[in-house]
N, CA, C and O atoms as CSV, one atom per row, in Angstrom:
chain,resi,resn,atom,element,x,y,z
A,1,MET,N,N,-37.991,32.999,-15.552
A,1,MET,CA,C,-36.888,32.295,-16.174
A,1,MET,C,C,-35.649,32.349,-15.297
A,1,MET,O,O,-34.892,31.379,-15.249
A,2,ASN,N,N,-35.425,33.447,-14.609
A,2,ASN,CA,C,-34.293,33.593,-13.711
A,2,ASN,C,C,-34.342,32.589,-12.569
A,2,ASN,O,O,-33.300,32.077,-12.160
A,3,THR,N,N,-35.504,32.301,-12.056
A,3,THR,CA,C,-35.663,31.348,-10.966
A,3,THR,C,C,-35.278,29.938,-11.414
A,3,THR,O,O,-34.665,29.189,-10.652
A,4,LYS,N,N,-35.637,29.574,-12.649
A,4,LYS,CA,C,-35.297,28.244,-13.172
A,4,LYS,C,C,-33.776,28.081,-13.305
A,4,LYS,O,O,-33.226,27.031,-12.973
A,5,VAL,N,N,-33.116,29.116,-13.788
A,5,VAL,CA,C,-31.662,29.065,-13.953
A,5,VAL,C,C,-30.992,28.982,-12.588
A,5,VAL,O,O,-30.061,28.198,-12.404
A,6,THR,N,N,-31.449,29.771,-11.641
A,6,THR,CA,C,-30.885,29.758,-10.286
A,6,THR,C,C,-31.085,28.391,-9.636
A,6,THR,O,O,-30.170,27.859,-9.007
A,7,THR,N,N,-32.277,27.828,-9.788
A,7,THR,CA,C,-32.572,26.508,-9.217
A,7,THR,C,C,-31.681,25.440,-9.854
A,7,THR,O,O,-31.150,24.575,-9.157
A,8,ALA,N,N,-31.520,25.499,-11.169
A,8,ALA,CA,C,-30.674,24.520,-11.864
A,8,ALA,C,C,-29.225,24.630,-11.401
A,8,ALA,O,O,-28.567,23.611,-11.191
A,9,LEU,N,N,-28.721,25.845,-11.242
A,9,LEU,CA,C,-27.353,26.026,-10.757
A,9,LEU,C,C,-27.183,25.523,-9.329
A,9,LEU,O,O,-26.165,24.918,-8.990
A,10,LEU,N,N,-28.175,25.777,-8.507
A,10,LEU,CA,C,-28.134,25.311,-7.123
A,10,LEU,C,C,-28.100,23.783,-7.065
A,10,LEU,O,O,-27.338,23.207,-6.288
A,11,ILE,N,N,-28.903,23.145,-7.862
A,11,ILE,CA,C,-28.916,21.674,-7.906
A,11,ILE,C,C,-27.566,21.160,-8.399
A,11,ILE,O,O,-27.037,20.186,-7.863
A,12,LEU,N,N,-27.011,21.808,-9.411
A,12,LEU,CA,C,-25.710,21.413,-9.954
A,12,LEU,C,C,-24.599,21.539,-8.901
A,12,LEU,O,O,-23.739,20.665,-8.792
A,13,VAL,N,N,-24.625,22.615,-8.143
A,13,VAL,CA,C,-23.638,22.812,-7.082
A,13,VAL,C,C,-23.792,21.749,-6.007
A,13,VAL,O,O,-22.789,21.231,-5.517
A,14,CYS,N,N,-25.004,21.412,-5.630
A,14,CYS,CA,C,-25.242,20.374,-4.605
A,14,CYS,C,C,-24.737,19.015,-5.073
A,14,CYS,O,O,-24.121,18.279,-4.302
A,15,ILE,N,N,-24.997,18.683,-6.331
A,15,ILE,CA,C,-24.549,17.391,-6.867
A,15,ILE,C,C,-23.032,17.333,-6.905
A,15,ILE,O,O,-22.447,16.315,-6.537
A,16,SER,N,N,-22.380,18.407,-7.344
A,16,SER,CA,C,-20.913,18.403,-7.411
A,16,SER,C,C,-20.302,18.367,-6.010
A,16,SER,O,O,-19.235,17.782,-5.820
A,17,HIS,N,N,-20.955,18.977,-5.039
A,17,HIS,CA,C,-20.460,18.945,-3.656
A,17,HIS,C,C,-20.474,17.523,-3.105
A,17,HIS,O,O,-19.540,17.113,-2.416
A,18,VAL,N,N,-21.527,16.773,-3.406
A,18,VAL,CA,C,-21.623,15.387,-2.942
A,18,VAL,C,C,-20.520,14.554,-3.581
A,18,VAL,O,O,-19.918,13.720,-2.905
A,19,THR,N,N,-20.241,14.758,-4.853
A,19,THR,CA,C,-19.194,14.009,-5.543
A,19,THR,C,C,-17.820,14.331,-4.975
A,19,THR,O,O,-17.027,13.420,-4.737
A,20,VAL,N,N,-17.525,15.590,-4.756
A,20,VAL,CA,C,-16.227,16.004,-4.233
A,20,VAL,C,C,-16.064,15.565,-2.793
A,20,VAL,O,O,-14.963,15.188,-2.390
A,21,LYS,N,N,-17.122,15.602,-2.011
A,21,LYS,CA,C,-17.050,15.231,-0.607
A,21,LYS,C,C,-16.610,13.771,-0.429
A,21,LYS,O,O,-15.935,13.453,0.550
A,22,GLY,N,N,-16.977,12.888,-1.351
A,22,GLY,CA,C,-16.624,11.478,-1.235
A,22,GLY,C,C,-15.215,11.161,-1.683
A,22,GLY,O,O,-14.741,10.049,-1.454
A,23,SER,N,N,-14.530,12.095,-2.311
A,23,SER,CA,C,-13.173,11.870,-2.796
A,23,SER,C,C,-12.159,12.183,-1.707
A,23,SER,O,O,-12.382,13.083,-0.897
A,24,PRO,N,N,-11.031,11.443,-1.673
A,24,PRO,CA,C,-10.021,11.757,-0.668
A,24,PRO,C,C,-9.371,13.107,-0.953
A,24,PRO,O,O,-9.193,13.493,-2.109
A,25,VAL,N,N,-9.020,13.815,0.114
A,25,VAL,CA,C,-8.408,15.138,-0.051
A,25,VAL,C,C,-6.957,14.913,-0.482
A,25,VAL,O,O,-6.400,14.200,0.353
A,26,LEU,N,N,-6.268,15.211,-1.333
A,26,LEU,CA,C,-4.850,15.013,-1.652
A,26,LEU,C,C,-4.467,13.553,-1.886
A,26,LEU,O,O,-3.279,13.289,-2.076
A,27,GLY,N,N,-5.363,12.610,-1.886
A,27,GLY,CA,C,-5.037,11.227,-2.189
A,27,GLY,C,C,-4.394,10.435,-1.069
A,27,GLY,O,O,-4.132,9.246,-1.249
A,28,LYS,N,N,-4.130,11.038,0.077
A,28,LYS,CA,C,-3.491,10.307,1.176
A,28,LYS,C,C,-4.529,9.455,1.909
A,28,LYS,O,O,-5.734,9.667,1.769
A,29,GLY,N,N,-4.049,8.503,2.680
A,29,GLY,CA,C,-4.940,7.700,3.500
A,29,GLY,C,C,-5.468,6.454,2.831
A,29,GLY,O,O,-6.384,5.820,3.354
A,30,ARG,N,N,-4.919,6.083,1.688
A,30,ARG,CA,C,-5.367,4.876,1.006
A,30,ARG,C,C,-4.341,3.758,1.133
A,30,ARG,O,O,-4.136,2.979,0.203
A,31,CYS,N,N,-3.707,3.689,2.281
A,31,CYS,CA,C,-2.695,2.660,2.517
A,31,CYS,C,C,-3.360,1.298,2.658
A,31,CYS,O,O,-4.501,1.191,3.108
A,32,ILE,N,N,-2.638,0.273,2.269
A,32,ILE,CA,C,-3.120,-1.097,2.410
A,32,ILE,C,C,-2.994,-1.536,3.865
A,32,ILE,O,O,-3.907,-2.148,4.419
A,33,CYS,N,N,-1.858,-1.220,4.477
A,33,CYS,CA,C,-1.587,-1.631,5.857
A,33,CYS,C,C,-2.134,-0.610,6.842
A,33,CYS,O,O,-1.925,0.595,6.695
A,34,LYS,N,N,-2.818,-1.101,7.819
A,34,LYS,CA,C,-3.300,-0.263,8.921
A,34,LYS,C,C,-2.389,-0.535,10.108
A,34,LYS,O,O,-2.364,-1.659,10.609
A,35,GLY,N,N,-1.656,0.438,10.563
A,35,GLY,CA,C,-0.702,0.234,11.653
A,35,GLY,C,C,0.677,-0.063,11.099
A,35,GLY,O,O,0.910,0.032,9.894
A,36,SER,N,N,1.588,-0.423,11.990
A,36,SER,CA,C,2.985,-0.607,11.572
A,36,SER,C,C,3.271,-1.994,11.005
A,36,SER,O,O,4.189,-2.125,10.196
A,37,GLY,N,N,2.544,-3.017,11.381
A,37,GLY,CA,C,2.767,-4.366,10.869
A,37,GLY,C,C,3.642,-5.210,11.785
A,37,GLY,O,O,4.113,-4.738,12.820
A,38,TYR,N,N,3.851,-6.457,11.395
A,38,TYR,CA,C,4.650,-7.393,12.182
A,38,TYR,C,C,6.126,-7.022,12.123
A,38,TYR,O,O,6.622,-6.572,11.091
A,39,ASN,N,N,6.817,-7.215,13.236
A,39,ASN,CA,C,8.249,-6.949,13.286
A,39,ASN,C,C,9.079,-8.149,12.841
A,39,ASN,O,O,10.251,-8.001,12.493
A,40,PHE,N,N,8.477,-9.335,12.851
A,40,PHE,CA,C,9.211,-10.544,12.485
A,40,PHE,C,C,8.250,-11.555,11.879
A,40,PHE,O,O,7.101,-11.672,12.303
A,41,ILE,N,N,8.737,-12.280,10.882
A,41,ILE,CA,C,7.999,-13.410,10.318
A,41,ILE,C,C,9.038,-14.419,9.834
A,41,ILE,O,O,10.076,-14.040,9.293
A,42,ARG,N,N,8.757,-15.671,10.026
A,42,ARG,CA,C,9.696,-16.719,9.593
A,42,ARG,C,C,9.731,-16.761,8.062
A,42,ARG,O,O,8.686,-16.840,7.417
A,43,PRO,N,N,10.919,-16.708,7.493
A,43,PRO,CA,C,11.035,-16.726,6.028
A,43,PRO,C,C,10.383,-17.950,5.380
A,43,PRO,O,O,9.862,-17.861,4.269
A,44,LYS,N,N,10.411,-19.087,6.070
A,44,LYS,CA,C,9.813,-20.294,5.486
A,44,LYS,C,C,8.292,-20.198,5.395
A,44,LYS,O,O,7.666,-20.980,4.678
A,45,ASN,N,N,7.688,-19.241,6.119
A,45,ASN,CA,C,6.233,-19.058,6.071
A,45,ASN,C,C,5.792,-18.081,4.991
A,45,ASN,O,O,4.597,-17.827,4.840
A,46,ILE,N,N,6.739,-17.529,4.238
A,46,ILE,CA,C,6.414,-16.544,3.217
A,46,ILE,C,C,6.342,-17.210,1.846
A,46,ILE,O,O,7.302,-17.830,1.389
A,47,GLU,N,N,5.201,-17.071,1.209
A,47,GLU,CA,C,5.045,-17.565,-0.159
A,47,GLU,C,C,5.402,-16.466,-1.158
A,47,GLU,O,O,6.055,-16.723,-2.169
A,48,LYS,N,N,4.966,-15.238,-0.863
A,48,LYS,CA,C,5.208,-14.118,-1.767
A,48,LYS,C,C,5.414,-12.858,-0.935
A,48,LYS,O,O,4.799,-12.690,0.118
A,49,LEU,N,N,6.277,-11.984,-1.413
A,49,LEU,CA,C,6.563,-10.737,-0.709
A,49,LEU,C,C,6.415,-9.581,-1.693
A,49,LEU,O,O,6.994,-9.602,-2.779
A,50,GLU,N,N,5.637,-8.574,-1.305
A,50,GLU,CA,C,5.418,-7.406,-2.149
A,50,GLU,C,C,5.873,-6.159,-1.399
A,50,GLU,O,O,5.561,-5.986,-0.221
A,51,VAL,N,N,6.607,-5.298,-2.083
A,51,VAL,CA,C,7.029,-4.028,-1.505
A,51,VAL,C,C,6.365,-2.914,-2.308
A,51,VAL,O,O,6.566,-2.792,-3.516
A,52,HIS,N,N,5.574,-2.109,-1.614
A,52,HIS,CA,C,4.898,-0.968,-2.235
A,52,HIS,C,C,5.573,0.305,-1.743
A,52,HIS,O,O,5.485,0.626,-0.557
A,53,PRO,N,N,6.246,1.039,-2.630
A,53,PRO,CA,C,6.910,2.281,-2.203
A,53,PRO,C,C,5.891,3.379,-1.892
A,53,PRO,O,O,4.707,3.246,-2.200
A,54,LYS,N,N,6.365,4.454,-1.284
A,54,LYS,CA,C,5.512,5.619,-1.048
A,54,LYS,C,C,4.957,6.077,-2.393
A,54,LYS,O,O,5.641,6.015,-3.414
A,55,ASN,N,N,3.710,6.537,-2.378
A,55,ASN,CA,C,3.109,7.033,-3.614
A,55,ASN,C,C,2.078,8.108,-3.291
A,55,ASN,O,O,1.969,8.546,-2.146
A,56,THR,N,N,1.340,8.521,-4.278
A,56,THR,CA,C,0.363,9.594,-4.052
A,56,THR,C,C,-0.804,9.147,-3.188
A,56,THR,O,O,-1.519,9.988,-2.644
A,57,PHE,N,N,-1.011,7.858,-3.049
A,57,PHE,CA,C,-2.126,7.353,-2.254
A,57,PHE,C,C,-1.738,7.024,-0.821
A,57,PHE,O,O,-2.573,7.090,0.081
A,58,CYS,N,N,-0.476,6.671,-0.610
A,58,CYS,CA,C,-0.014,6.292,0.726
A,58,CYS,C,C,1.388,6.859,0.931
A,58,CYS,O,O,2.271,6.669,0.094
A,59,ASP,N,N,1.586,7.550,2.043
A,59,ASP,CA,C,2.868,8.232,2.267
A,59,ASP,C,C,3.868,7.407,3.056
A,59,ASP,O,O,4.753,7.964,3.704
A,60,LYS,N,N,3.739,6.076,3.010
A,60,LYS,CA,C,4.703,5.208,3.679
A,60,LYS,C,C,4.985,3.977,2.820
A,60,LYS,O,O,4.171,3.591,1.982
A,61,VAL,N,N,6.152,3.368,3.042
A,61,VAL,CA,C,6.500,2.116,2.368
A,61,VAL,C,C,5.704,0.995,3.030
A,61,VAL,O,O,5.631,0.916,4.256
A,62,GLU,N,N,5.110,0.133,2.213
A,62,GLU,CA,C,4.348,-0.998,2.749
A,62,GLU,C,C,4.949,-2.304,2.238
A,62,GLU,O,O,5.255,-2.441,1.053
A,63,ILE,N,N,5.111,-3.249,3.142
A,63,ILE,CA,C,5.637,-4.572,2.791
A,63,ILE,C,C,4.570,-5.586,3.160
A,63,ILE,O,O,4.170,-5.685,4.320
A,64,ILE,N,N,4.108,-6.342,2.167
A,64,ILE,CA,C,3.021,-7.295,2.374
A,64,ILE,C,C,3.523,-8.689,2.053
A,64,ILE,O,O,4.035,-8.947,0.964
A,65,ALA,N,N,3.368,-9.585,3.023
A,65,ALA,CA,C,3.784,-10.972,2.845
A,65,ALA,C,C,2.545,-11.855,2.722
A,65,ALA,O,O,1.615,-11.752,3.522
A,66,THR,N,N,2.546,-12.722,1.712
A,66,THR,CA,C,1.499,-13.732,1.589
A,66,THR,C,C,2.031,-14.992,2.250
A,66,THR,O,O,3.105,-15.479,1.900
A,67,LEU,N,N,1.276,-15.516,3.206
A,67,LEU,CA,C,1.728,-16.676,3.970
A,67,LEU,C,C,1.534,-17.968,3.195
A,67,LEU,O,O,0.499,-18.169,2.559
A,68,SER,N,N,2.522,-18.836,3.249
A,68,SER,CA,C,2.444,-20.124,2.557
A,68,SER,C,C,1.526,-21.090,3.295
A,68,SER,O,O,1.037,-22.051,2.702
A,69,THR,N,N,1.288,-20.848,4.571
A,69,THR,CA,C,0.470,-21.760,5.366
A,69,THR,C,C,-1.014,-21.674,5.036
A,69,THR,O,O,-1.691,-22.698,4.956
A,70,ASN,N,N,-1.528,-20.448,4.844
A,70,ASN,CA,C,-2.972,-20.312,4.610
A,70,ASN,C,C,-3.326,-19.275,3.543
A,70,ASN,O,O,-4.508,-19.058,3.278
A,71,GLY,N,N,-2.338,-18.634,2.928
A,71,GLY,CA,C,-2.594,-17.660,1.882
A,71,GLY,C,C,-2.988,-16.277,2.381
A,71,GLY,O,O,-3.272,-15.388,1.579
A,72,ASP,N,N,-3.009,-16.086,3.701
A,72,ASP,CA,C,-3.338,-14.768,4.249
A,72,ASP,C,C,-2.248,-13.773,3.911
A,72,ASP,O,O,-1.081,-14.133,3.755
A,73,GLU,N,N,-2.649,-12.507,3.798
A,73,GLU,CA,C,-1.682,-11.441,3.580
A,73,GLU,C,C,-1.506,-10.669,4.881
A,73,GLU,O,O,-2.484,-10.276,5.516
A,74,VAL,N,N,-0.247,-10.453,5.275
A,74,VAL,CA,C,0.053,-9.702,6.491
A,74,VAL,C,C,1.040,-8.594,6.154
A,74,VAL,O,O,1.854,-8.719,5.238
A,75,CYS,N,N,0.951,-7.522,6.905
A,75,CYS,CA,C,1.848,-6.395,6.713
A,75,CYS,C,C,3.064,-6.555,7.610
A,75,CYS,O,O,2.953,-6.993,8.755
A,76,LEU,N,N,4.220,-6.197,7.079
A,76,LEU,CA,C,5.462,-6.236,7.839
A,76,LEU,C,C,5.927,-4.809,8.097
A,76,LEU,O,O,5.706,-3.914,7.282
A,77,ASN,N,N,6.566,-4.612,9.230
A,77,ASN,CA,C,7.054,-3.298,9.619
A,77,ASN,C,C,8.379,-3.016,8.898
A,77,ASN,O,O,9.380,-3.668,9.199
A,78,PRO,N,N,8.413,-2.066,7.957
A,78,PRO,CA,C,9.654,-1.797,7.228
A,78,PRO,C,C,10.763,-1.214,8.100
A,78,PRO,O,O,11.923,-1.208,7.687
A,79,ALA,N,N,10.438,-0.726,9.290
A,79,ALA,CA,C,11.450,-0.176,10.194
A,79,ALA,C,C,12.082,-1.248,11.078
A,79,ALA,O,O,13.085,-0.985,11.742
A,80,SER,N,N,11.509,-2.452,11.096
A,80,SER,CA,C,12.016,-3.539,11.931
A,80,SER,C,C,13.342,-4.066,11.389
A,80,SER,O,O,13.491,-4.265,10.184
A,81,GLU,N,N,14.304,-4.289,12.283
A,81,GLU,CA,C,15.613,-4.823,11.877
A,81,GLU,C,C,15.477,-6.200,11.237
A,81,GLU,O,O,16.179,-6.504,10.273
A,82,ALA,N,N,14.579,-7.039,11.764
A,82,ALA,CA,C,14.390,-8.386,11.216
A,82,ALA,C,C,13.836,-8.323,9.790
A,82,ALA,O,O,14.241,-9.104,8.929
A,83,VAL,N,N,12.930,-7.412,9.548
A,83,VAL,CA,C,12.350,-7.263,8.213
A,83,VAL,C,C,13.398,-6.696,7.248
A,83,VAL,O,O,13.482,-7.138,6.102
A,84,LYS,N,N,14.187,-5.732,7.697
A,84,LYS,CA,C,15.262,-5.185,6.865
A,84,LYS,C,C,16.257,-6.279,6.488
A,84,LYS,O,O,16.703,-6.358,5.343
A,85,HIS,N,N,16.600,-7.123,7.464
A,85,HIS,CA,C,17.536,-8.229,7.223
A,85,HIS,C,C,16.938,-9.189,6.182
A,85,HIS,O,O,17.633,-9.633,5.268
A,86,LEU,N,N,15.661,-9.499,6.331
A,86,LEU,CA,C,14.979,-10.388,5.391
A,86,LEU,C,C,15.017,-9.812,3.976
A,86,LEU,O,O,15.313,-10.533,3.023
A,87,LEU,N,N,14.720,-8.528,3.831
A,87,LEU,CA,C,14.740,-7.890,2.511
A,87,LEU,C,C,16.143,-7.891,1.909
A,87,LEU,O,O,16.310,-8.173,0.723
A,88,ASN,N,N,17.147,-7.579,2.722
A,88,ASN,CA,C,18.530,-7.594,2.225
A,88,ASN,C,C,18.938,-8.986,1.764
A,88,ASN,O,O,19.641,-9.133,0.764
A,89,LYS,N,N,18.500,-10.001,2.489
A,89,LYS,CA,C,18.804,-11.387,2.121
A,89,LYS,C,C,18.149,-11.740,0.778
A,89,LYS,O,O,18.775,-12.366,-0.077
A,90,ILE,N,N,16.901,-11.339,0.603
A,90,ILE,CA,C,16.182,-11.621,-0.650
A,90,ILE,C,C,16.817,-10.852,-1.808
A,90,ILE,O,O,17.003,-11.402,-2.893
A,91,ILE,N,N,17.147,-9.587,-1.577
A,91,ILE,CA,C,17.779,-8.781,-2.618
A,91,ILE,C,C,19.138,-9.358,-2.999
A,91,ILE,O,O,19.502,-9.374,-4.175
A,92,GLY,N,N,19.883,-9.830,-2.011
A,92,GLY,CA,C,21.182,-10.457,-2.267
A,92,GLY,C,C,21.050,-11.708,-3.118
A,92,GLY,O,O,21.836,-11.925,-4.039
A,93,LYS,N,N,20.049,-12.536,-2.808
A,93,LYS,CA,C,19.823,-13.756,-3.596
A,93,LYS,C,C,19.412,-13.415,-5.020
A,93,LYS,O,O,19.873,-14.039,-5.976
A,94,ALA,N,N,18.533,-12.410,-5.155
A,94,ALA,CA,C,18.074,-12.015,-6.489
A,94,ALA,C,C,19.231,-11.452,-7.310
A,94,ALA,O,O,19.345,-11.728,-8.504
A,95,SER,N,N,20.076,-10.673,-6.672
A,95,SER,CA,C,21.240,-10.088,-7.357
A,95,SER,C,C,22.211,-11.183,-7.780
A,95,SER,O,O,22.746,-11.145,-8.888
A,96,SER,N,N,22.442,-12.162,-6.902
A,96,SER,CA,C,23.351,-13.264,-7.214
A,96,SER,C,C,22.805,-14.088,-8.387
A,96,SER,O,O,23.559,-14.484,-9.277
A,97,ALA,N,N,21.521,-14.337,-8.381
A,97,ALA,CA,C,20.902,-15.117,-9.440
A,97,ALA,C,C,20.953,-14.370,-10.765
A,97,ALA,O,O,21.140,-14.980,-11.818
A,98,LYS,N,N,20.789,-13.053,-10.717
A,98,LYS,CA,C,20.834,-12.236,-11.909
A,98,LYS,C,C,22.217,-12.267,-12.558
A,98,LYS,O,O,22.334,-12.257,-13.783
A,99,HIS,N,N,23.250,-12.305,-11.741
A,99,HIS,CA,C,24.621,-12.298,-12.232
A,99,HIS,C,C,25.203,-13.695,-12.365
A,99,HIS,O,O,26.388,-13.837,-12.667
A,100,GLY,N,N,24.397,-14.736,-12.149
A,100,GLY,CA,C,24.868,-16.102,-12.310
A,100,GLY,C,C,25.750,-16.605,-11.199
A,100,GLY,O,O,26.475,-17.584,-11.377
A,101,ILE,N,N,25.703,-15.951,-10.045
A,101,ILE,CA,C,26.526,-16.352,-8.914
A,101,ILE,C,C,25.730,-17.343,-8.064
A,101,ILE,O,O,24.584,-17.083,-7.697
A,102,GLN,N,N,26.355,-18.478,-7.758
A,102,GLN,CA,C,25.687,-19.467,-6.919
A,102,GLN,C,C,26.340,-19.500,-5.546
A,102,GLN,O,O,27.558,-19.381,-5.409
A,103,SER,N,N,25.491,-19.665,-4.527
A,103,SER,CA,C,26.063,-19.726,-3.174
A,103,SER,C,C,26.005,-21.121,-2.613
A,103,SER,O,O,26.443,-21.351,-1.486
């Protein structure tokens, strides 16, 4: 009877090891963007812009632009001056629209 219990525990440990091995350690490394991304993109080519803040899955800010030309999604470099300028411009327009200010 002892051998059956030992064998069952051994099988249980092996199964749990396989399950844990496939899980990410600490949740990092699940970023959408691989690399730093584009430093510049023409605003007229952007259909949609998404900003993903740092989180438990990815330890960096990710900016994803959907292109109006073909619907592809590309990553933008959040450290790029051109991308920062683009975001500030969009935030300014959104803020103005929220407060009823027209330019």
